[in-house]
N, C-alpha and C positions, 0 to 999 in steps of 0.2 A: 454425219454432217447434218445440224439442227434444219429444219426445213424454214420455208418463210413463213407457214404458219406458224409454227411456233415461235419466232420471234414477233407477228403479229399480234398472237396472244397475249405475250411478254410485257409487249407495248402497251394492249388497253386495258390488261389486269393494272400496271404500271397506273395509266391514267386513270381507271377507277377512283384507284387508293387513293392519288394523289387529290384527285376531284374530292372526295369525303374527307380529306386532311384538310381542304380549304375551305370547303363549306363548315366543317367543325370552329374554323379561324375566322371567318364571317359572324358566325352565333357569336359568339364569346369577344366580337371588337361593339357587336348590335347590343348584346348585351349589358357591356361596359356602357356606353354612351346612355343607353335607358337608365341607367342604375343613377350616372352623373345630371341627366335631366331631373331626375327624382329628387336625388340632393339639392340639389340648387333650388327648386321647386319649395320642398321644406327647409332650407335655410333662410329664403331669401324675405328678408326683413324679418327676421327673427329676433334681432339684438334690438332692446328697448333703448328708448335715448340715451338712458345716464351711461350702457357700456357703449354705444356709438360716443358720447359725448370724451368718457375715459379714453375708447381709441383712437381717435382723431382730433381731440381738441385739449385734450387737460393738457397734453405738452408743455402748450403755448399761453394756456389760457387756466392754469394749474386752481380745481376748487372755484373757477371763474374769476378769480384774482387775476391782476396784472403781473407780467415776469418780462425779463429782457427781452426776450419774443414776442409778446402779445399782451395789449393791454385787459382791463378790468374788465369783463364782459356783463356787468351788473347793471341796470339800465338800460339795457341795449336796446330796448325796443324803442326809446325816442329817436332811434336813427334810422327805424325801418316804419313804414306806414302801416304795411300790411305783412301779416305770416309770407306771401306769395316773393316780397321785396328781400325779405329776409332769405328765402330758398333760393335765390337766383345770388344774393352775395355770398351764401354756402358754396354755391355748385362752379360760381365761374372765380370767385375770390377779391382779392382786391391788394393794389398794392403787396406788402407783407404775409397777406392772409392768402395762402395758398388754394387754389381750388379744389373741392373735392368732390372729383369727379367719380371715384367710386362709391360713392352714396346709392343705393337704390331707391327707387319714389316711396317704398313702405320707412326704409332706414331714414330717407331725408324727413318724412311726416313724424316719426317715430322724435328723430332729434330736437325739430321745430318745438313740437307739443314740450320734450322734456325742459328747451331752454326758457321756453316763456314759464312752466309750472313751477322750474325751480331759482330763475333768476325775478321774473317778472309777472307773477301768480292773478295780478290783477288787467292785465295787458293784452291776454290773448283776442287777437280781433280775425 
């Protein structure tokens, strides 16, 4: 009949091995989170204004023209006194214009710069 000491040693060995496995799993989880954070930092604001326009605006404003779901955005600047007003409109939306809440600060800036350069080249303020 095995002694209590042998049972104790087997339990201790199992605990140590289990602890090693858990430690490795914790390391893998931390490494994965670090990678995700680095990836988000690298890609944050990576899209230029035209890419953001195509992704977020072109469906309703194809090439800046009117469609059944959105108006022509040429000469849009006459509706906004400042770029900040335009940014707030994009972020909050209004009527059928949905809020663009997924845009980062950099992406919003890139989009606004593109809109003025493409559709209002002389009105950037």
